[in-house]
C-alpha positions in Angstrom: 113.2 97.0 94.0 112.7 96.7 97.6 114.9 97.9 100.5 116.0 96.1 103.6 117.5 92.8 104.7 114.6 90.5 103.4 115.3 91.5 99.8 118.9 90.0 99.7 119.1 86.2 99.7 118.4 84.8 103.3 118.0 88.4 104.6 118.3 89.0 108.2 118.0 85.3 109.1 120.8 84.4 106.8 123.1 86.9 108.4 122.2 85.6 111.8 122.8 82.0 110.7 126.2 83.1 109.1 127.3 84.7 112.5 126.3 81.7 114.4 128.3 79.4 112.0 131.3 81.6 112.4 131.2 81.6 116.1 130.7 77.7 116.3 133.7 77.3 113.8 135.8 79.5 116.0 134.9 77.7 119.1 135.9 74.3 117.7 139.1 75.8 116.3 140.0 77.2 119.7 139.0 74.1 121.5 141.2 72.0 119.3 144.2 73.9 120.6 143.6 72.9 124.0 143.3 69.2 123.5 146.4 67.1 124.2 147.5 65.0 121.1 144.0 64.5 119.9 142.9 63.1 123.2 139.8 64.3 125.1 141.9 66.0 127.8 141.2 63.3 130.4 144.0 61.2 131.9 143.8 57.6 133.0 143.6 56.6 136.7 147.1 54.9 136.3 148.5 58.2 135.1 147.1 60.0 138.1 148.6 57.5 140.5 152.0 57.8 138.8 151.9 61.5 138.9 151.0 61.4 142.7 154.0 59.2 143.2 156.2 61.5 141.2 155.0 64.4 143.3 155.8 62.5 146.5 152.1 62.4 147.6 152.2 58.6 148.0 154.8 56.0 148.7 156.0 53.3 146.2 154.0 50.7 148.2 150.8 52.8 148.0 151.4 53.3 144.3 152.0 49.6 143.7 148.8 48.8 145.7 146.7 51.4 143.9 147.9 50.2 140.5 147.2 46.5 141.5 143.7 47.6 142.7 143.0 49.3 139.4 143.7 46.2 137.3 
């Protein structure tokens, strides 16, 4: 009968591995809440142009030209 962490299964290293896995699982869980509808979080160039037009940053003609250039 020994004492200490090394006498119980994985011991000290097993406990460290356990906590690393818990932290990684938590990070993936939290990260999944910040994704938009399963997307990677990035939006397309067309959406950026349309958003700029909606905010009034560019005119209709500029939007049309930019969308045409992107195709």
